[in-house]
C-alpha positions as protocol buffer text, in pm:
chain_id: "A"
residue {
  index: 1
  type: MET
  ca { x: -17 y: -18 z: -2 }
}
residue {
  index: 2
  type: ALA
  ca { x: 130 y: 358 z: -104 }
}
residue {
  index: 3
  type: LEU
  ca { x: 157 y: 676 z: 163 }
}
residue {
  index: 4
  type: GLU
  ca { x: -57 y: 947 z: 33 }
}
residue {
  index: 5
  type: ILE
  ca { x: 80 y: 1272 z: 97 }
}
residue {
  index: 6
  type: ASN
  ca { x: -111 y: 1507 z: 154 }
}
residue {
  index: 7
  type: GLU
  ca { x: -32 y: 1943 z: 185 }
}
residue {
  index: 8
  type: TYR
  ca { x: -48 y: 1948 z: 574 }
}
residue {
  index: 9
  type: ASP
  ca { x: 173 y: 1643 z: 611 }
}
residue {
  index: 10
  type: LEU
  ca { x: 516 y: 1877 z: 395 }
}
residue {
  index: 11
  type: PRO
  ca { x: 540 y: 2112 z: 719 }
}
residue {
  index: 12
  type: LEU
  ca { x: 545 y: 1793 z: 933 }
}
residue {
  index: 13
  type: MET
  ca { x: 782 y: 1548 z: 785 }
}
residue {
  index: 14
  type: ALA
  ca { x: 1044 y: 1876 z: 672 }
}
residue {
  index: 15
  type: MET
  ca { x: 1037 y: 1892 z: 1061 }
}
residue {
  index: 16
  type: GLY
  ca { x: 1282 y: 1608 z: 1194 }
}
residue {
  index: 17
  type: LYS
  ca { x: 1476 y: 1588 z: 1524 }
}
residue {
  index: 18
  type: GLU
  ca { x: 1689 y: 1870 z: 1447 }
}
residue {
  index: 19
  type: THR
  ca { x: 1417 y: 2108 z: 1433 }
}
residue {
  index: 20
  type: SER
  ca { x: 1225 y: 2006 z: 1739 }
}
residue {
  index: 21
  type: GLU
  ca { x: 1497 y: 1996 z: 1936 }
}
residue {
  index: 22
  type: ALA
  ca { x: 1561 y: 2312 z: 1802 }
}
residue {
  index: 23
  type: PHE
  ca { x: 1228 y: 2411 z: 1870 }
}
residue {
  index: 24
  type: SER
  ca { x: 1256 y: 2296 z: 2162 }
}
residue {
  index: 25
  type: LYS
  ca { x: 1617 y: 2417 z: 2336 }
}
residue {
  index: 26
  type: GLN
  ca { x: 1398 y: 2810 z: 2209 }
}
residue {
  index: 27
  type: MET
  ca { x: 1125 y: 2726 z: 2428 }
}
residue {
  index: 28
  type: ASN
  ca { x: 1304 y: 2620 z: 2708 }
}
residue {
  index: 29
  type: ALA
  ca { x: 1541 y: 2936 z: 2707 }
}
residue {
  index: 30
  type: GLY
  ca { x: 1203 y: 3128 z: 2651 }
}
residue {
  index: 31
  type: TYR
  ca { x: 1192 y: 3232 z: 2326 }
}
residue {
  index: 32
  type: GLY
  ca { x: 837 y: 3085 z: 2292 }
}
residue {
  index: 33
  type: PRO
  ca { x: 530 y: 3213 z: 2431 }
}
residue {
  index: 34
  type: ARG
  ca { x: 323 y: 3286 z: 2729 }
}
residue {
  index: 35
  type: CYS
  ca { x: -23 y: 3143 z: 2818 }
}
residue {
  index: 36
  type: PRO
  ca { x: -223 y: 3419 z: 2825 }
}
residue {
  index: 37
  type: LYS
  ca { x: -436 y: 3260 z: 3053 }
}
residue {
  index: 38
  type: CYS
  ca { x: -207 y: 3110 z: 3320 }
}
residue {
  index: 39
  type: GLY
  ca { x: 146 y: 3283 z: 3234 }
}
residue {
  index: 40
  type: SER
  ca { x: 347 y: 2911 z: 3210 }
}
residue {
  index: 41
  type: GLU
  ca { x: 603 y: 2856 z: 2967 }
}
residue {
  index: 42
  type: ASN
  ca { x: 516 y: 2467 z: 2863 }
}
residue {
  index: 43
  type: ILE
  ca { x: 353 y: 2576 z: 2525 }
}
residue {
  index: 44
  type: ALA
  ca { x: 315 y: 2343 z: 2200 }
}
residue {
  index: 45
  type: ARG
  ca { x: 333 y: 2424 z: 1921 }
}
residue {
  index: 46
  type: ILE
  ca { x: -53 y: 2315 z: 1783 }
}
residue {
  index: 47
  type: ILE
  ca { x: -55 y: 2049 z: 1457 }
}
residue {
  index: 48
  type: TRP
  ca { x: -389 y: 2081 z: 1245 }
}
residue {
  index: 49
  type: GLY
  ca { x: -452 y: 1867 z: 957 }
}
residue {
  index: 50
  type: ASP
  ca { x: -420 y: 1492 z: 916 }
}
residue {
  index: 51
  type: PRO
  ca { x: -2 y: 1427 z: 984 }
}
residue {
  index: 52
  type: VAL
  ca { x: 189 y: 1152 z: 921 }
}
residue {
  index: 53
  type: PHE
  ca { x: 242 y: 1044 z: 1313 }
}
residue {
  index: 54
  type: TYR
  ca { x: 668 y: 923 z: 1254 }
}
residue {
  index: 55
  type: ASP
  ca { x: 887 y: 855 z: 1524 }
}
residue {
  index: 56
  type: GLY
  ca { x: 987 y: 1226 z: 1582 }
}
residue {
  index: 57
  type: LEU
  ca { x: 668 y: 1346 z: 1605 }
}
residue {
  index: 58
  type: ILE
  ca { x: 533 y: 1057 z: 1823 }
}
residue {
  index: 59
  type: GLN
  ca { x: 809 y: 1140 z: 2072 }
}
residue {
  index: 60
  type: ASP
  ca { x: 757 y: 1512 z: 2040 }
}
residue {
  index: 61
  type: ILE
  ca { x: 403 y: 1443 z: 2139 }
}
residue {
  index: 62
  type: ASP
  ca { x: 492 y: 1290 z: 2365 }
}
residue {
  index: 63
  type: GLU
  ca { x: 744 y: 1516 z: 2551 }
}
residue {
  index: 64
  type: GLY
  ca { x: 455 y: 1801 z: 2528 }
}
residue {
  index: 65
  type: ARG
  ca { x: 604 y: 2012 z: 2227 }
}
residue {
  index: 66
  type: VAL
  ca { x: 309 y: 1880 z: 1957 }
}
residue {
  index: 67
  type: HIS
  ca { x: 13 y: 1905 z: 2019 }
}
residue {
  index: 68
  type: ILE
  ca { x: -250 y: 1681 z: 1792 }
}
residue {
  index: 69
  type: GLY
  ca { x: -527 y: 2018 z: 1730 }
}
residue {
  index: 70
  type: GLY
  ca { x: -767 y: 1781 z: 1456 }
}
residue {
  index: 71
  type: CYS
  ca { x: -818 y: 1727 z: 1128 }
}
residue {
  index: 72
  type: CYS
  ca { x: -1072 y: 2031 z: 1019 }
}
residue {
  index: 73
  type: VAL
  ca { x: -884 y: 2321 z: 904 }
}
residue {
  index: 74
  type: THR
  ca { x: -1043 y: 2690 z: 889 }
}
residue {
  index: 75
  type: GLY
  ca { x: -748 y: 2915 z: 880 }
}
residue {
  index: 76
  type: GLU
  ca { x: -828 y: 3031 z: 1189 }
}
residue {
  index: 77
  type: ASP
  ca { x: -658 y: 2795 z: 1414 }
}
residue {
  index: 78
  type: PRO
  ca { x: -430 y: 2859 z: 1721 }
}
residue {
  index: 79
  type: GLU
  ca { x: -149 y: 2777 z: 1722 }
}
residue {
  index: 80
  type: TRP
  ca { x: 3 y: 2704 z: 2052 }
}
residue {
  index: 81
  type: HIS
  ca { x: -183 y: 2487 z: 2290 }
}
residue {
  index: 82
  type: CYS
  ca { x: -93 y: 2533 z: 2700 }
}
residue {
  index: 83
  type: ASN
  ca { x: 34 y: 2219 z: 2858 }
}
residue {
  index: 84
  type: ASP
  ca { x: -108 y: 2378 z: 3216 }
}
residue {
  index: 85
  type: CYS
  ca { x: -477 y: 2493 z: 3185 }
}
residue {
  index: 86
  type: GLU
  ca { x: -526 y: 2364 z: 2864 }
}
residue {
  index: 87
  type: GLU
  ca { x: -600 y: 2715 z: 2701 }
}
residue {
  index: 88
  type: GLU
  ca { x: -485 y: 2735 z: 2305 }
}
residue {
  index: 89
  type: PHE
  ca { x: -454 y: 3051 z: 2137 }
}
């Protein structure tokens, strides 16, 4: 069975281990956003659409760097998810 790739998968496939580690370092260094509700820096980027669940993405989800938002993309979807209070912004 061939793997089907849609336009939402391409950015995720490009976000390999080095990119996710760099993103994590930026977040840990205080370069990421703060939650507008609780002020937490424990924030994950929200991925919308139907992503390909490769090992690096699964690790990012497990470690709280990425949050799966859902399959319906509206163009006005929040970009960030607070891992502490569940606020999406």
